[in-house]
N, C-alpha and C positions, 0 to 999 in steps of 0.2 A: 609900681608897688605890688607886692604879692597879695594873694587872696587865699583864704582858707574856706571858701564857699563850697556849697554842695549843690549839684543840679539833679533834680528828680524829674523823670519823664513819666507821666501817667497817660497811657494810651490803650486803645483796644476797642472792641465792639461794645463792651459793657460800660456805657457812659455813666450809668447809675452808680456802679461801684467806684469808678474813677472819681466822680464828684464826691462820693461819700469819703473816700480816702483823702481827697484834697481838703475837705472840711475838717477831718481829723488832724491833718497836718497844721492847718490854720489855727484850730482851737488850741492845739498843744503849743504852738508858737506864741499865741496871745497869752496863754496861761503862764508859760514858763519864762518867756523872754521879753514880751512887749505888751503888757496889759492895755497900754494906751492905744494900740493899733496904728500909731504914727509911722511905723516901719513896715507896713504891709502895702504893697503896690500891686494892683491887678491891671493887666493890659489885655486888650483884644488882639490876638495874633493876626487876625484878618485885616485889621486897620492900622495897627501900630507900625511905625517906621522902625527900621533897624536901629537908628540913632536913639529913639525913645527907649528901646529895650536896653541898649548899651548904657544909656544914662541911668536908668533905674538900677541896673546891676552894679554900676560904678559908684552910686551914691553911698556916702558913709551913713551908718545908722544914726538916728537922732535919739539920744538918751537911752540907748540900748546897745547890746553887744552885736546884734545881727539884724539883717533885713530879710524880709520874705517878699520875693517878686514872683507873681503868678502870671504866666502868659497863656491864656486860653486859646485853643485852636491854632497853635503855632505851626503845626505841620500840615 
């Protein structure tokens, strides 16, 4: 099946600004698309298996149009 998802990479030396931008993205997602927060998944890139990340990305949204999957420390 096709996907119309978007992937954003936040990286660099300035972790404060990266975290601030991530919180802006999360807040906008919760405000505009998923006030329940049921479609927000956060994974630790250091410990998550590839299959866990793939499963999170492939999961259909629950009572919302989109899902937000955050993988911290993925690179």
